[in-house]
C-alpha positions as CSV (number, residue, x, y, z in Angstrom):
1,D,11.9,6.2,-28.2
2,E,12.2,4.7,-31.5
3,G,15.7,4.7,-31.6
4,V,15.7,2.5,-28.6
5,R,12.9,0.1,-30.4
6,S,15.7,0.4,-33.4
7,L,18.4,-0.3,-30.5
8,C,16.3,-3.8,-28.6
9,G,15.7,-5.1,-32.4
10,S,19.3,-4.7,-33.6
11,L,20.8,-5.9,-30.3
12,S,18.3,-8.8,-29.3
13,R,21.2,-10.9,-27.2
14,L,22.0,-7.8,-24.8
15,T,21.9,-8.9,-20.8
16,H,22.4,-5.7,-19.6
17,L,21.1,-1.8,-20.4
18,D,21.0,1.6,-18.9
19,L,19.1,4.7,-20.2
20,S,19.2,6.3,-17.1
21,D,18.7,10.0,-17.3
22,C,17.0,9.8,-20.7
23,G,14.2,12.0,-20.3
24,K,12.5,12.0,-23.4
25,L,11.5,7.9,-23.2
26,T,8.0,7.2,-22.3
27,D,6.9,3.9,-22.3
28,F,7.2,3.3,-25.9
29,A,10.8,2.7,-25.0
30,F,10.0,1.3,-21.8
31,S,8.3,-1.4,-23.5
32,A,10.1,-2.0,-26.6
33,T,13.0,-3.7,-24.1
34,S,10.5,-6.2,-23.6
35,V,11.6,-8.5,-26.3
36,L,15.4,-8.3,-24.7
37,T,14.4,-12.1,-23.3
38,N,18.2,-12.1,-22.4
39,L,18.1,-8.9,-20.2
40,C,19.6,-9.4,-16.3
41,Q,19.8,-5.9,-15.9
42,L,17.6,-2.5,-16.8
43,R,17.9,1.1,-16.0
44,F,15.8,3.2,-16.3
45,A,16.5,6.2,-13.1
46,R,15.1,9.6,-13.8
47,C,13.0,8.8,-16.9
48,N,10.5,10.6,-15.4
49,R,8.0,10.2,-18.1
50,I,7.7,6.4,-17.5
51,T,4.5,5.2,-16.0
52,N,2.7,2.8,-14.6
53,D,1.5,1.4,-17.8
54,G,5.0,0.6,-18.7
55,V,6.1,-1.1,-16.5
56,V,3.2,-3.3,-15.9
57,E,3.4,-4.3,-20.0
58,L,7.6,-5.1,-18.8
59,A,6.1,-7.3,-16.5
60,T,3.8,-9.2,-18.0
61,A,6.2,-9.1,-21.2
62,G,8.3,-12.4,-19.9
63,L,11.6,-11.1,-19.0
64,S,12.2,-13.9,-16.5
65,L,15.9,-13.1,-16.6
66,L,15.5,-10.2,-15.3
67,V,17.5,-10.1,-12.0
68,S,18.3,-5.7,-11.6
69,L,15.4,-3.0,-12.1
70,D,16.4,0.4,-11.7
71,L,13.5,2.8,-11.1
72,A,14.9,5.9,-9.1
73,D,13.4,8.9,-9.4
74,C,10.8,8.3,-12.2
75,V,8.1,9.9,-9.7
76,N,5.2,9.3,-12.1
77,L,5.0,5.7,-11.0
78,T,2.3,4.6,-8.2
79,D,1.4,1.5,-6.0
80,F,-0.7,0.0,-9.1
81,A,2.4,-0.8,-11.1
82,F,4.5,-3.3,-8.5
83,Q,1.6,-5.6,-8.6
84,Y,2.9,-8.0,-11.4
85,L,6.5,-7.5,-10.1
86,P,6.1,-11.1,-8.6
87,S,4.9,-12.9,-11.8
88,G,6.8,-11.2,-14.2
89,F,10.2,-11.3,-12.7
90,P,10.5,-14.3,-10.0
91,R,14.4,-14.2,-10.2
92,M,14.5,-10.2,-9.2
93,K,17.6,-9.8,-6.7
94,F,17.8,-5.7,-6.8
95,L,15.1,-3.3,-7.0
96,N,15.8,0.5,-7.0
97,L,13.1,3.0,-6.1
98,S,14.4,5.5,-4.2
99,G,12.5,9.0,-4.9
100,C,9.3,7.0,-6.7
101,I,8.0,10.1,-4.6
102,R,3.9,8.5,-5.5
103,I,4.7,5.0,-3.9
104,T,3.3,4.7,-0.8
105,S,3.4,1.6,1.6
106,E,0.9,-0.5,-0.7
107,A,3.4,-1.0,-3.0
108,L,5.6,-2.7,-0.7
109,V,3.0,-5.3,-0.3
110,S,3.4,-6.5,-3.7
111,I,7.2,-5.9,-3.5
112,S,7.4,-8.7,-0.4
113,K,6.3,-11.3,-2.6
114,L,9.5,-10.9,-4.9
115,P,10.8,-14.0,-3.5
116,C,14.6,-13.7,-4.4
117,L,14.9,-10.3,-3.6
118,I,18.2,-9.0,-1.6
119,D,18.7,-5.4,-2.4
120,L,15.9,-2.9,-2.2
121,D,16.0,1.0,-2.1
122,I,12.9,3.1,-0.9
123,S,15.2,6.3,0.1
124,D,13.0,8.9,-0.5
125,C,9.7,7.6,-1.4
126,I,8.0,10.1,1.5
127,L,4.7,8.2,1.2
128,V,6.1,4.9,2.3
129,G,5.6,4.6,6.2
130,D,6.2,2.1,9.2
131,E,2.9,-0.2,7.7
132,G,5.1,-1.2,4.7
133,L,9.0,-1.5,6.7
134,K,6.9,-4.2,8.4
135,V,5.2,-5.9,5.5
136,L,9.0,-6.3,4.4
137,S,9.8,-7.8,8.2
């Protein structure tokens, strides 16, 4: 976590950051990326210690340029994490939630409000049902 904080402080102009498969990272590392105001792409796939708190904090940090977020297999995320995405990431085009096994159709209600979304991966989101898919259509 401290390494991510240091990285973000010294490379503040980063536009792309991939921290996938860094299983020891927590919400602290996730929120440390909020200082990267030029960030367009952020990948935290398979970072199993990321929780709703980290996503909410990032979404309320003002990263308005973020267009791609990969949270695949972040198994601790629930529907609550996605309530702030539409207001926090108005330019979001790509969202990968594959394998987020705790999200339900309710998360898709919030996700459907992302005005620029063109690519959504919800494969292996086993609790998402027909009602969630109808919200997206």
